[in-house]
N, C-alpha and C positions, 0 to 999 in steps of 0.2 A: 504494500500500500504506500509506504513512504517513498519507495523507489519510483513508482508511477507518478506520485505527486511531484517529486523532484524533477522528473523528465517533463512534466507538464509546465512547471515553473521555468525550467531551463531547457528548452527543447534543443536537440542536437541539430545543428545547421551545417550543411556541407560547405566546403570551401568556395565553390562556385557561387552559391547564394550569398555567402559572407562578402566575397569580393564584389559582386554586383551591387549589394547594398552599400558597401564602402565606396565604390566608384560614384554612386549617386549622392551619398550623404557626407562623406569625408569623416565619419564618426571614428574616432581613435580607438574606441572599444572593439569595433569590428576588426580594425587593423591588428590590434593586440591579439585577438583570437586567431587571426591568420598566421601571425608570427609564431604563436604557440603551436599551431598545427604543423608548420612546415619549416621552421628555422633550422632544426636539427638535420633534417633530410637535405636541405639546401647546403648547409655547411659541410656535411659529409661528402656530397658531390664535389664541392669546390676543393676540399682538401685532397681529394683523390686526383684532382687535375692540376694542383699547384702546391705551394708550401703553405705552412700554417698562417703566416702573416698576410700573404696575398689572399688566402681563403677568407680570413676575417675581414679584410678590406673589401673584397668583392661582395661578400655577403651583406655587409653594411650598405654598400653602394646599390645593391640590388633592391633592398628594402626602401632605400631613398627614392629609387626610380619608381617603385610601386606607388609610393606616396605622390611623387611628381606627375606620373603618367597615368594615374588611376582612371581618368576619363577616357583613355584609349583602350581600356580592357573591354574585350568582347567575349561573351560567354559561349563562344562556339565550340571550345574544347574544354579541357580541364584547367583549373586555376594552376595546379601544380606544374603542368606542362608549360603554361605561359610564364610562370615564375622562373622555371629552369631555363627557358629560352632567354629571358631578360638577363639572368645570371651568366649564361654562356656568352651572350653578346658583350656583356661588361667584362668578362674574363678575357675575351679576345681583344677588346680595346686596350685593356691594361697590358696584356702580353705584347701587343704591338708597341706600346709606349716603352715598355721595359726593353724590348729588343732594340729600339732606336737608341735608348740610353746606353745599352750594353755595347752597341757598335761604336758609339762615341768614346766610351771608356776603354774598350779593347784597343782602339787605335793608339791609345797612349801607353799601353802595356807592352813590354818586350815579350816576344813569343816564348822565350825560355823561362819566363816567370809563371806561365800558365801550367798548372799541374792537374792531371786527371786523377781523382781519388777512386781507387777500385772499390767495388762493392764487397762488403764483408760476407763471407759464406757461413751462414748460420743455419743449422738444420732445423731450427724451430719452424714449424709449419707457417705460423703467422708472418714471421719475418720473410720467409721464402716467398710466400704469396705476395706480400707487399713489394718485394724486389721484382718479381715477375710483372706485377701490375705497373710498376714504374718504368720497366723496360719496354712495355708495349708502346707502339706509336700512339700519338695523342688521339687520333680518330678511333682506334680500336679500344683504347682505354676508356674513352668517353662513352662509347656505345655499351661497353661491358658494365661500367659503373651505373649508367642510367637504367640498364636492365636490372641490376641488383637493387636499385631504388624502387623497383616495381613498375616501371613504365613498360608498356607493350612495344612491340617493334614499330607499329604505326605511330605511336606517340614519340618514340625516339626519332623516327624519320621527320616528324613535324618539328621537334625541338631543334634538330641539327640541320633541317632543311635539305635533306637528302632523300633519295629514293629508298623504298622499303628493301629492295634487293641489295642495295649498297650496305644498308644496316645489317642485313642478314650475313653478308660476306664478312663485314668487320667483326661481327660477333663470332662467326665460325673461326676466323683466324686467331682471335683473342683466346678462345677456348682451346684451340689447338696448341697454343703456346703453353697454357697451363697444363694440358695433358702431357706434353713433351717434358716439362720440367718437374711436375709433381706426380703425374700419373693419373690414372682414372680415379 
C-alpha cells in the first residue's frame, strides 16, 4: 500500500519525457533528475574514450550544452542516444583542439626526448581487458563501449552517424581482438 502511494506521489518518468518537459520549461529539477539518471553512464563512456581529466571536462561541457541547447532537443529517438551524441561531438572538438596544441608543442621538442612507455603485462583479467580496450582503434573502441552501455546497433549507428553494417564490422573486429588476447 505504501509503495503504491509513493509511486502515485512520485511517478516514474522516462528520460525522454523529462527532457521534453525540461526543453519547454527550463525547470532545474527536471535537469537534476536527468543528470541523476545518466551522468554515470555518460562519464563511463567518456572515460573509456579518453583520460580521467578530459572525461570530467567533456562530461561537464556536455551537460552545459544540454542546458544551452535544450530547445533543439527533438524526441524522435532516445534522450540517452542524443546525450551521447552531444558528448561524442564535444569529445571530438576537444580532441581536435588538443591535437592542434600537441602539434605546436611537439614542434618545439627534440625527437630524442620523446619516449614511448611500454604497457605493463599484468595477468589480472581487468587490467588485461583495459589494455586491450585501449589498444583498439578509436572507432572500434567507441562502438564496443556504446554496446556495453546498452545501446542497440541502430542506436550506435545514429550516435556515430555511420551505417549499421559499419557498426557491425567495428564490433566484430573489436570482439575478435578480445578473443585473440583473452580467449573465448
